[in-house]
C-alpha positions as CSV (number, residue, x, y, z in Angstrom):
1,M,29.1,5.5,5.0
2,Q,31.5,7.3,2.8
3,E,29.8,6.3,-0.5
4,L,26.5,7.5,0.8
5,L,27.9,10.9,1.8
6,E,29.7,11.3,-1.5
7,Y,26.6,10.3,-3.5
8,L,24.3,12.6,-1.6
9,G,26.8,15.4,-2.0
10,A,26.8,14.8,-5.7
11,I,23.1,14.9,-6.2
12,Q,22.0,17.5,-3.7
13,P,22.8,20.6,-5.9
14,K,20.7,19.2,-8.7
15,V,17.9,18.2,-6.2
16,N,17.8,21.7,-4.7
17,E,18.0,23.3,-8.1
18,T,15.0,21.1,-9.3
19,L,13.0,21.9,-6.1
20,A,13.6,25.7,-6.7
21,A,12.7,25.4,-10.4
22,E,9.4,23.6,-9.6
23,T,8.3,25.8,-6.8
24,G,9.3,28.8,-8.9
25,T,6.3,27.9,-11.1
26,L,3.9,28.5,-8.3
27,N,2.0,31.8,-7.8
28,T,4.2,34.5,-6.2
29,M,1.8,34.5,-3.2
30,V,2.6,30.8,-2.5
31,Q,6.3,30.9,-3.2
32,P,7.5,32.5,0.1
33,V,5.9,29.7,2.1
34,A,7.3,27.0,-0.1
35,T,10.7,28.6,-0.1
36,H,10.7,28.8,3.6
37,V,9.9,25.2,4.3
38,L,12.4,24.0,1.7
39,S,15.2,26.3,2.9
40,A,15.1,24.6,6.3
41,G,17.1,21.9,4.7
42,G,16.6,18.3,5.6
43,K,18.2,15.1,4.5
44,R,16.6,14.9,1.0
45,L,16.3,11.2,1.8
46,R,13.2,10.8,-0.4
47,P,14.7,12.1,-3.7
48,L,17.9,10.2,-2.9
49,L,16.0,6.9,-2.7
50,A,14.1,7.5,-5.9
51,I,17.3,8.2,-7.8
52,L,19.1,5.3,-6.3
53,F,16.4,2.8,-7.3
54,A,16.0,4.3,-10.8
55,R,19.7,4.1,-11.5
56,A,20.2,0.7,-9.8
57,L,17.6,-0.7,-12.2
58,G,19.1,1.0,-15.3
59,R,17.6,4.4,-15.7
60,G,20.2,7.1,-15.8
61,G,19.9,10.7,-16.9
62,D,18.8,13.9,-15.2
63,D,15.1,13.5,-16.3
64,I,14.5,11.5,-13.1
65,Y,15.1,14.5,-10.9
66,P,11.7,16.1,-11.0
67,L,10.0,12.7,-10.3
68,A,12.4,12.2,-7.4
69,C,11.6,15.6,-6.0
70,S,7.9,15.2,-6.2
71,V,7.8,13.2,-2.9
72,E,10.0,15.8,-1.3
73,L,7.3,18.4,-2.2
74,L,4.7,16.1,-0.7
75,H,6.8,15.7,2.4
76,S,7.2,19.5,2.7
77,A,3.5,19.9,2.4
78,T,2.9,17.5,5.3
79,L,5.5,19.4,7.4
80,L,3.5,22.7,6.9
81,H,0.3,21.0,7.9
82,D,1.8,19.1,10.8
83,D,3.3,22.1,12.4
84,I,-0.1,23.8,12.5
85,I,-1.7,20.7,14.0
86,D,1.0,20.4,16.6
87,D,1.2,24.2,17.2
88,A,4.9,23.9,16.7
89,A,7.0,27.0,17.0
90,L,10.1,25.7,15.2
91,R,10.9,23.5,12.3
92,R,14.6,22.3,12.1
93,G,15.6,25.3,14.3
94,L,13.8,27.9,12.2
95,P,10.4,29.5,12.9
96,A,7.6,27.2,11.7
97,A,6.0,28.7,8.5
98,H,2.6,29.3,10.1
99,T,4.2,31.6,12.7
100,L,5.5,33.8,9.9
101,F,2.7,33.6,7.3
102,G,-0.4,32.6,9.3
103,S,-2.2,29.3,9.5
104,T,-4.6,29.9,6.6
105,R,-1.9,30.9,4.1
106,T,0.4,28.0,5.2
107,I,-2.4,25.4,4.9
108,L,-3.2,26.6,1.4
109,A,0.5,26.7,0.4
110,G,0.7,23.1,1.6
111,D,-2.2,22.2,-0.6
112,A,-0.5,23.8,-3.5
113,L,2.7,21.7,-2.9
114,L,0.5,18.6,-2.8
115,A,-1.0,19.5,-6.2
116,L,2.4,20.4,-7.6
117,A,3.8,17.0,-6.7
118,N,0.9,15.3,-8.5
119,L,1.4,17.6,-11.5
120,I,5.1,16.7,-11.8
121,V,4.3,13.0,-11.7
122,S,1.6,13.3,-14.3
123,R,4.1,14.7,-16.8
124,Y,5.8,11.3,-17.0
125,G,2.6,9.9,-18.6
126,D,2.5,6.7,-16.7
127,T,-0.6,6.0,-14.7
128,R,1.3,3.6,-12.4
129,L,3.4,6.6,-11.2
130,T,0.3,8.8,-10.6
131,E,-1.4,5.9,-8.7
132,C,1.8,5.5,-6.6
133,I,2.0,9.1,-5.4
134,A,-1.8,9.3,-5.0
135,R,-1.8,6.3,-2.8
136,A,1.1,7.8,-0.7
137,I,-1.0,11.0,-0.2
138,I,-4.0,9.0,0.9
139,E,-2.1,6.8,3.3
140,T,-0.1,9.7,4.8
141,A,-3.3,11.6,5.5
142,T,-4.9,8.5,7.0
143,G,-1.8,7.9,9.2
144,E,-2.0,11.5,10.5
145,I,-5.7,11.2,11.3
146,A,-5.0,7.9,13.1
147,E,-2.3,9.4,15.2
148,I,-4.7,12.2,16.2
149,E,-7.4,9.5,17.0
150,Y,-5.0,7.7,19.3
151,L,-3.5,10.7,21.1
152,R,-3.4,10.1,24.9
153,S,-4.7,6.6,24.4
154,T,-3.0,3.8,26.4
155,G,-5.3,0.9,25.5
156,H,-4.1,0.2,22.0
157,P,-1.5,-2.4,21.1
158,Q,1.9,-1.6,19.5
159,E,0.5,-3.0,16.3
160,T,-1.7,0.1,16.1
161,Y,1.4,2.2,16.5
162,I,3.1,0.5,13.6
163,E,0.1,1.1,11.4
164,I,0.1,4.8,12.3
165,I,3.8,5.2,11.5
166,K,3.4,3.3,8.2
167,G,1.0,6.1,7.2
168,K,2.7,9.1,8.7
169,T,6.2,8.2,7.6
170,A,6.8,4.9,5.8
171,W,4.4,5.3,2.8
172,M,6.2,8.3,1.5
173,I,9.5,6.6,1.7
174,Q,8.1,3.5,0.0
175,A,6.6,5.7,-2.7
176,S,10.1,7.3,-3.3
177,C,11.6,3.8,-3.9
178,Q,8.6,2.6,-6.0
179,L,8.6,5.7,-8.2
180,G,12.2,5.1,-9.1
181,A,11.7,1.4,-9.8
182,I,8.6,2.0,-12.0
183,A,10.4,4.8,-13.9
184,A,13.2,2.4,-14.6
185,G,10.9,-0.3,-16.0
186,A,11.4,-2.7,-13.1
187,T,10.0,-6.2,-13.2
188,A,7.1,-7.0,-10.8
189,Q,9.6,-8.6,-8.4
190,Q,12.0,-5.7,-8.5
191,E,9.2,-3.2,-7.9
192,Q,8.0,-5.3,-4.9
193,A,11.5,-5.3,-3.6
194,A,11.7,-1.5,-3.8
195,C,8.4,-1.3,-1.9
196,D,9.5,-3.7,0.7
197,F,12.8,-1.8,1.2
198,G,11.0,1.5,1.4
199,M,8.3,0.4,3.8
200,N,10.6,-1.2,6.2
201,L,13.2,1.6,6.1
202,G,10.4,4.1,6.7
203,I,9.1,2.2,9.7
204,A,12.6,1.9,11.2
205,F,13.3,5.6,10.5
206,Q,10.3,6.6,12.6
207,I,11.0,4.2,15.4
208,V,14.6,5.5,15.6
209,D,13.1,9.0,15.6
210,D,10.9,8.1,18.5
211,A,14.0,6.8,20.4
212,L,15.8,10.0,19.6
213,D,12.9,12.0,21.2
214,F,14.4,11.0,24.6
215,S,18.0,11.9,23.7
216,P,19.4,14.9,25.6
217,S,20.4,16.3,22.2
218,A,16.8,16.3,20.9
219,G,16.5,20.0,21.5
220,E,19.2,20.6,18.9
221,T,16.6,19.9,16.2
222,G,14.2,22.5,17.6
223,K,12.1,19.8,19.3
224,P,11.7,19.6,23.1
225,V,13.1,16.5,24.8
226,A,10.3,14.0,25.3
227,G,8.0,15.9,23.0
228,D,6.0,12.8,22.3
229,L,5.2,12.4,26.0
230,R,4.0,16.0,26.2
231,E,1.9,15.5,23.1
232,G,0.4,12.2,24.3
233,K,1.9,9.8,21.8
234,L,2.4,6.3,23.1
235,T,5.6,5.5,21.2
236,P,7.7,2.4,21.9
237,P,9.9,3.8,24.6
238,L,6.9,5.1,26.5
239,H,5.0,1.9,25.9
240,M,7.9,-0.1,27.4
241,Y,8.2,2.4,30.3
242,L,4.4,2.0,31.1
243,E,4.7,-1.8,31.0
244,R,7.3,-1.6,33.8
245,L,5.2,0.6,36.1
246,E,3.1,-0.9,38.8
247,G,0.6,0.2,41.5
248,A,0.3,3.9,42.3
249,D,3.2,4.9,39.9
250,R,1.3,3.3,37.0
251,Q,-2.0,4.9,37.9
252,E,-0.3,8.3,38.3
253,F,1.4,8.0,34.9
254,L,-1.9,6.9,33.2
255,H,-3.8,9.8,34.7
256,K,-1.2,12.4,33.7
257,F,-0.7,10.9,30.2
258,T,-4.5,10.8,29.4
259,T,-5.1,14.2,30.8
260,G,-2.0,15.9,29.5
261,T,-1.0,17.2,32.9
262,F,2.7,16.3,33.1
263,S,4.8,19.1,34.6
264,D,8.2,19.9,33.2
265,A,9.7,18.1,36.1
266,D,7.6,15.0,35.4
267,V,8.7,15.0,31.8
268,D,12.4,15.3,32.8
269,N,12.0,12.4,35.3
270,V,10.3,10.1,32.7
271,A,13.0,11.0,30.1
272,R,15.8,10.2,32.5
273,A,14.0,6.9,33.5
274,V,13.6,5.9,29.8
275,R,17.3,6.4,29.2
276,G,18.3,4.9,32.6
277,Q,16.4,1.7,31.9
278,G,17.8,1.5,28.4
279,L,14.4,1.8,26.7
280,D,15.8,4.1,24.0
281,K,18.2,1.4,23.1
282,A,15.5,-1.3,23.2
283,T,13.5,0.9,20.8
284,R,16.4,1.0,18.4
285,D,16.6,-2.8,18.7
286,L,13.0,-2.9,17.5
287,A,13.9,-0.7,14.6
288,D,16.7,-3.2,13.7
289,T,14.1,-5.9,13.0
290,Y,12.7,-3.7,10.2
291,L,16.1,-2.6,9.0
292,K,17.0,-6.3,8.5
293,K,13.9,-6.7,6.3
294,A,14.9,-3.6,4.3
295,A,18.4,-5.0,3.7
296,D,17.1,-8.4,2.7
297,A,14.9,-6.7,0.0
298,L,18.1,-5.5,-1.7
299,H,18.9,-9.1,-2.7
300,M,16.7,-8.5,-5.8
301,L,19.2,-5.9,-7.1
302,D,22.4,-6.6,-9.1
303,E,25.6,-5.3,-7.5
304,S,26.2,-1.6,-8.3
305,R,27.3,1.6,-6.7
306,E,23.7,2.4,-6.0
307,K,23.1,-0.9,-4.2
308,T,26.1,-0.1,-2.0
309,V,24.7,3.3,-1.2
310,L,21.3,1.7,-0.4
311,R,23.0,-0.6,2.0
312,Q,24.6,2.3,3.7
313,T,21.3,4.1,3.9
314,V,20.2,1.2,6.1
315,D,23.3,1.8,8.3
316,Y,22.6,5.5,8.4
317,V,19.1,5.0,9.7
318,K,20.4,2.5,12.3
319,N,23.0,4.9,13.6
320,R,21.1,8.2,13.4
321,S,21.9,10.5,16.3
322,R,19.6,13.4,15.3
């Protein structure tokens, strides 16, 4: 993944500079919250994907950076809102914004970031771009609502889980790819390939994230090990674990899951069982089916440095360890 690391290292200073410049246009009462959430770092995967698709399809130049950063601002807004919904104390090892600035101010700052993302896209004067990011906002909000609707539910199929993560994660990643393709004047087939790549990469990204939730190193990201179990989210490793339980063990799990009454010892036992039964690996195998679809979508692109980096992005998601 050397090319990916080199490419990311080359664009990150300009990405961060653009994010700082754009958030610097916000009211001074909003800026501290925006600066805090962006200073926590992150992979900057969304700007990277927009730039890669734009350049792979023939659009060079630095004027692509604000467009690429628009989805990162959208993503940051969702992080501000999510941490309040989840009552999270930390974000990437730093205090969550609402613990420093209060929930009301943080929610409104998130709204400002959403509006700023739309404003940036509107500057490009292409209604297809504004429609793309607006659709991503709608689908992301819908996915978050659906996740809340199905908290502590054990009766829904895994297809429902896939629809939820399409909304909460994959649509923003798809939008990043699609924005880059549209900005480059892609053909309809090339734009569809960008969408297919982004959607499948995004689904796989979240599935791998759900597998990592049971990794002993999960705490290094500021998230508790088996946090999904505590929050009542029936992710693939937990669905697989439940499917293997029988009799009294199954009934006990169902009761504690639906009522949110797992003790710390219960959570540790389930996490160890998930790892011991190889269900975290089985979850990664599920992610691989979507990563293959993402890789196949790249066949529409001509060979280039950017296409090589996009292939390595697939490998990066596959091999993520945090």
